[in-house]
N, C-alpha and C positions, 0 to 999 in steps of 0.2 A: 660575398662570402668569399674567402680564399680556398686554395683545396690544397691541402700541405701532405704530399708522400713523405712517407717516414717509410728508408728501409732497416731491413735488421731490427725490426720492431721487435723480437722476442730477447733480446740481449738485454743487458744493465741497462745502459743508456737510453734504449729503445723503448720498453716498458715506461720505463719515469716518463717519454717524454710523450706516450698516451694519454698518460695524467697532464702534463702541465700543456701542453698547444691543443687539448682539446677546448676550448672557449678562445681560441684563437681562429679557427676555420673549420671545415668539414673536412676530416683524417683520411687520407686513404692506404690504410695498414699495409705493411708489407715485412713476411717473416722470412726465413732464406729460401723456403719454398717458393712464395710467390712470386719474390724479388731476390733471386739470385747473382751474386756479383760476379759470379766464374763465369755465368753466361752470357755475353754480354748483346749476344743478338736480343735475348728476350728479355733484356735490361731496354734495350733501346726501344722495342715493343711496348713494351712497359711503359714508360713515361712516356713515350710518344701517342700512345691509347690515353692517359689519362691528362695529361697536359697542366701538371701542377701548377701553381703561382712560387708554390715553394718546395723545395725539396732538401728532405734531413736528411742526411747519411748515417746512421749509427752506425752502419753491416763494418765490419772489417775482418782480415785475417789479422789476429790477437795470439798465436801459438807462438809467442815469440822462440823458444828452443826447437820445435818443431820447425819455423821457418828457413833455418839456415841449410837446412838438407832440401826443404820444401820450395825452393827460391822463386820457381816459374808462377807456382801458384799462389803466393804469398802478391806477387808484382802483380800476377793478375785485377785480384781483388784491391790491393791497396793503389793500386797505381793505374794501370789499364782501366779498370770501370770507371775511378772515380777521374781520369780523363773524360772517359764518356758523357757520365752525368753532368762534367762541367758544358763542353757541348753544348750539350741538351740546351740545358739550365740557359745559358747565351742565345739559342736559338728558338727559344719559348720566353725569352727576358724577366726569366724567372730568378729567385734567388735561392743559392748551393748553401747550405749550412754543413759542415762538416766537420770531423774529429780527427784531430792527430795528437802528436805524442812529445813528452818529455824525450824521449828516445832518440827524437831527429840531431840532439847537440850531442858534443863526447863526453857530457859530464866534466868537464876539469874544474878545477878553481872549486870556491865555495859563496860565490855572489850566485843568487838567482841571474838565468837566462833572460833577455829579452827577446822581445819579438825580432828585431832587427839585426842579432848575434849572431855571428856565421856557426852556422847549422857543420857537423862530423859525426853523423849516426856511426855507429859501432858491432851493429847486426843487418843481418837482412832485414830486419821486421821495421829497424829505423830506417833504414837505405829506401824501402818500399814507400812507404811512411811518407818519407820528404820526397819521394816522386809526384805520388799522389800531392801531394800541397805545391808543388812545382807543377804539374798539371793544371788546376784550377788556374792559378795566375797566369798561364801562358793563355789561356781559354779568353780571359776578359771579360768573364762571366760574373755579374753579381755574388760577391759571396761573402760569408763569415766562413772563418778557418778557426776553432777552439783547440789548441793543445791543451792537454790535461794532460794527470800523473794520477796512477795508485786508485784507479778507479773500483768503488766498492758500492756493493748494496745488499739488504737480504736478500735480493733474487740471484743466482749464478751463483759464480765458486770463484772465489776472492779469498784473497791473504788471511784479512780477518776470520771469514768462514772457517781456513784453513787453520790457523790455528787453536780456534776455538774444537776442532776435530781432535788435533794431533795434541791437545791442553787433557781432553778426555779421555784418552788411552798411555799418554807417557807421565813420568816422574818431574820430566825436567825436557824444558826445549832448546835449541841453541838456531839461534837468529841470527841475520849480520849486520854489523854495528858500524860499518864503513859505509853504507849509501844512506843517501839522506834525500827526502823528498816530503812531497804535502798530500797523505792522503783525500782521496776527495769523491764524494758519494756520489753518484747518480743521479739522484733527486738535486742536490744544488748546480749538475749542468744540465740536465732539465730546464731547471727552474728560471737557470739566467737566459738559457737558449730563449724562453719563452718571451723573459723580461726583453730581451734585445730585438728580437721579429716585431713585436708589441710597438716600439719605439720606431722602426723601421718605416711601419705604417704611419705614422703621426707625422715623424717628426721632418719637415725642408729639407733638410741638410744629411740625407739617408743615404743616397749613394757614397757619401764621402764618409761611411761609419762604415762601409764594403775593407774587408779586409783580415790579417789574422791577429790574432787575440792568445793570450794566455791564461787561463781559464783552472783554477785551485782552489782550496779553500786556504785557509790565512796560514801563516804559518811553518815548520817544517820538524820533522825526524825522522833518526834511522828506523829501518826495520826493526831493529831492536826495539828501540821506545816503542814505537807502535803496537811493536807483539806484547810486553809489558804492561801498556795502556787498555787494552782490549782482555787480557789475564787478570788484571784490576780488578777494570770494572764489571767481568763476569765471575768473578767471584763476591763482588758483593751486590749483585744481582741475584747470586745463589743457582748460578751454571753447577752443573757436575763435574768437577774439574779433579785432575788427579797433579798436573802440574799448580804448585801454590804460584802466587805474585813473587816470591824470591828464587825461583828455580825458573828463569828465564835467561839463560846466560847468552854475553856476549861474544860474537863470533867474526873477523876479517873474511874478506870475500874469497881469498885464497882457500880459505878449508871448506866450503862449499862449489866446487865450481861446476858451470852451467858450460852447456853449446853454445848460446849464445852471451856475450859479453855485455855487463850492464852498466849503464852509468853513476859513475860515484855518489854526481850534483845531480839532483832530478827540479833543483829547485827553478819555481819559474815564477819571473816579474808580473803579476797581474795589473800594475800602475795605468797600464792604456786600457786594459778595459773598466776596470774603476770608474777614470776620468771619464772617458767614452760614452759608457753609458748609463753615470751615475750610480756603479753600484757599491754595496758593501757584501764585504764575501764572509763568510761565517769561520771562525778558527776549526783547525782541523777536528780537533777532541765532538766538535757540535754533533755534527750528525751521527757521529761515530757513537757517539750515548744513544741516540733516537735511533742508530738500526741492533744494538743490540738489547735494546728493552722489546723492539719488536720481535728481538730473536725468540728471548726469553720466554713473551706473550705465547708465539707456536709454541711452543713446546710444552707451557704449561693446560695450551686447549686442547 
């Protein structure tokens, strides 16, 4: 039986990974206290002691705006710690699964970015995540790097839940309409991870499957369109809202300035993932509807 180390286990993706990976082996579940990526010595000791055959890193520094002033900490978590994990994975001949982001690109154009397109991060967060990817590639360890975007789940903080909270208190919402991407559920990310790892154990060509993959739900939408969908579905489900579906107003990015620059185009081409692993990726609306039903059930319970 494989020993699978999950780092960042209490985050949105990490929480779902505990469910999705449970049938694949013995899980070593580490939250921030037990597997702190800021403590490189402690991280080295943890991995060396447990000697897992699979390391799944769902931990990251994700405070995008805060990272602009907290550069050293963001780099330690997103790049230096990731490089250490890659070195240890190489020494153990373990697979390393790591999650990256659309922020490694500059967001230009309107076509989905492919894995081999030139990168060009616009923020400290994006730059440090790219450095983490590069450290893995340099290490030569067996790896799967999944770039994803606009992650959400019923657990934790995310855009959809923020829209629901604001819509309960305000008569109208103003939401950016010139940034486009694919809302992607932590549930989908975890399930694809489990499918990929299952295939690595069974396929004779497993070593050739190592690399970078884009993993998002199918389709694309602006933040404004995303918010409209959330409010419309929430109204249909009977959420208590002050913001009616027609009162979600579009605004350009320049009217909502933030410390970190966001990419306007966050579309990611998932052809490589779908082809190499024979997977179908559902439309972005599919899991979002499920999450809203789940949240409504929690409110009624």
